[in-house]
C-alpha positions as CSV (number, residue, x, y, z in Angstrom):
1,X,0.0,0.0,0.0
2,X,1.5,3.4,-1.0
3,X,2.5,5.6,1.9
4,X,0.3,8.7,2.2
5,X,1.6,12.1,3.1
6,X,0.6,13.6,6.4
7,X,-2.2,16.1,5.9
8,X,-2.4,19.5,7.6
9,X,-5.5,20.7,9.4
10,X,-7.0,22.5,6.4
11,X,-6.4,19.6,4.0
12,X,-8.1,17.2,6.5
13,X,-11.0,19.7,6.9
14,X,-11.3,20.0,3.1
15,X,-11.5,16.3,2.6
16,X,-14.1,15.9,5.4
17,X,-16.3,18.7,4.0
18,X,-16.0,17.5,0.4
19,X,-17.0,14.0,1.4
20,X,-19.9,15.4,3.4
21,X,-21.2,17.9,0.7
22,X,-19.6,17.0,-2.6
23,X,-19.0,20.7,-3.2
24,X,-15.2,21.4,-3.6
25,X,-15.4,25.2,-3.6
26,X,-17.6,25.3,-0.4
27,X,-15.3,22.6,1.2
28,X,-12.3,24.8,0.6
29,X,-13.9,27.9,2.1
30,X,-15.1,25.8,5.1
31,X,-11.5,24.5,5.5
32,X,-10.2,28.1,5.7
33,X,-8.8,28.6,2.2
34,X,-9.4,31.9,0.4
35,X,-12.8,32.3,-1.1
36,X,-11.2,34.2,-4.0
37,X,-9.2,31.1,-5.1
38,X,-11.4,28.4,-3.6
39,X,-12.5,26.9,-7.0
40,X,-9.0,26.5,-8.3
41,X,-7.7,25.2,-4.9
42,X,-10.6,22.7,-4.7
43,X,-9.6,21.4,-8.2
44,X,-6.0,21.0,-7.0
45,X,-6.9,19.3,-3.7
46,X,-9.4,16.9,-5.4
47,X,-6.8,15.9,-7.9
48,X,-4.0,15.5,-5.3
49,X,-6.1,13.5,-2.8
50,X,-8.4,11.7,-5.2
51,X,-7.6,8.2,-3.7
52,X,-8.1,9.4,-0.2
53,X,-11.3,11.1,-1.0
54,X,-12.5,8.0,-2.8
55,X,-11.6,5.8,0.3
56,X,-13.4,8.2,2.6
57,X,-16.5,8.3,0.4
58,X,-16.7,4.5,0.3
59,X,-16.3,4.5,4.1
60,X,-19.1,7.1,4.5
61,X,-21.4,5.0,2.3
62,X,-20.6,1.8,4.2
63,X,-21.4,3.5,7.4
64,X,-24.9,4.4,6.1
65,X,-25.8,0.9,5.0
66,X,-27.3,-0.2,8.3
67,X,-29.5,2.9,8.5
68,X,-30.6,2.4,4.9
69,X,-31.5,-1.3,5.5
70,X,-33.3,-0.3,8.7
71,X,-35.4,2.2,6.7
72,X,-36.2,-0.4,4.1
73,X,-37.2,-2.9,6.8
74,X,-39.4,-0.3,8.5
75,X,-41.1,0.5,5.2
76,X,-41.7,-3.2,4.5
77,X,-43.4,-3.6,7.8
78,X,-45.2,-0.3,8.4
79,X,-45.8,1.7,5.2
80,X,-49.4,2.5,4.6
81,X,-49.1,2.1,0.9
82,X,-49.2,-1.5,-0.3
83,X,-47.0,-0.5,-3.3
84,X,-44.3,0.9,-0.9
85,X,-44.4,-2.2,1.3
86,X,-44.1,-4.5,-1.8
87,X,-41.2,-2.4,-3.3
88,X,-39.4,-2.5,0.0
89,X,-39.9,-6.3,0.3
90,X,-38.6,-6.8,-3.2
91,X,-35.6,-4.7,-2.4
92,X,-34.8,-6.8,0.6
93,X,-35.2,-10.0,-1.4
94,X,-33.0,-8.6,-4.2
95,X,-30.3,-7.7,-1.7
96,X,-30.5,-11.1,-0.2
97,X,-29.7,-12.8,-3.5
98,X,-33.2,-13.7,-4.4
99,X,-33.5,-11.4,-7.4
100,X,-35.3,-13.2,-10.2
101,X,-33.2,-14.0,-13.3
102,X,-33.9,-11.6,-16.1
103,X,-34.9,-13.3,-19.3
104,X,-32.9,-12.1,-22.3
105,X,-33.8,-13.3,-25.8
106,X,-31.2,-13.4,-28.5
107,X,-31.6,-14.5,-32.1
108,X,-28.6,-15.2,-34.2
109,X,-28.8,-15.4,-37.9
110,X,-26.1,-17.3,-39.6
111,X,-25.8,-16.6,-43.3
112,X,-23.8,-19.1,-45.2
113,X,-22.5,-18.3,-48.6
114,X,-21.2,-20.6,-51.3
115,X,-17.6,-20.6,-52.3
116,X,-18.5,-18.9,-55.6
117,X,-20.5,-16.2,-53.8
118,X,-17.5,-15.6,-51.5
119,X,-15.2,-15.3,-54.5
120,X,-17.5,-12.8,-56.2
121,X,-17.7,-10.7,-53.0
122,X,-13.9,-10.8,-52.6
123,X,-13.5,-9.7,-56.3
124,X,-15.9,-6.9,-55.7
125,X,-14.0,-5.8,-52.6
126,X,-10.7,-5.9,-54.5
127,X,-12.1,-3.7,-57.2
128,X,-12.9,-6.3,-59.8
129,X,-9.4,-7.8,-59.8
130,X,-9.1,-11.4,-60.9
131,X,-8.9,-13.9,-58.0
132,X,-5.9,-16.3,-58.1
133,X,-7.0,-19.8,-58.7
134,X,-5.0,-21.2,-55.8
135,X,-7.8,-20.3,-53.3
136,X,-9.2,-23.6,-52.1
137,X,-12.7,-24.4,-53.0
138,X,-13.4,-25.9,-49.5
139,X,-12.1,-25.1,-46.1
140,X,-11.6,-28.7,-45.0
């Protein structure tokens, strides 16, 4: 794992605010950088600390999963709307690995051409040039 540089107080504050709000300019201002250059500074900090910001965003999302699941469970049990209860129940089942398999239909058309048709097509592609006779008439 690459060693990360030690962040100063403003850099830490920027990253925390950016993860919380998603607004780089406002995160810079909240971290104590000049409002005049906040947009440019935010761009620099986001680029410089992209990996750390990504890690912190993932951590923040992971931390919210139990609350989100609790909300879905509560909706499945207590929502007044049957549609909402059903949607919540389906969501729980999907997350539990019970999502139904989606049916996908494919049709494949295979067009076979005779050797003579292939020779004519090749001649057309070569601009009408004559085809050498050493081309085999069968592939096997």
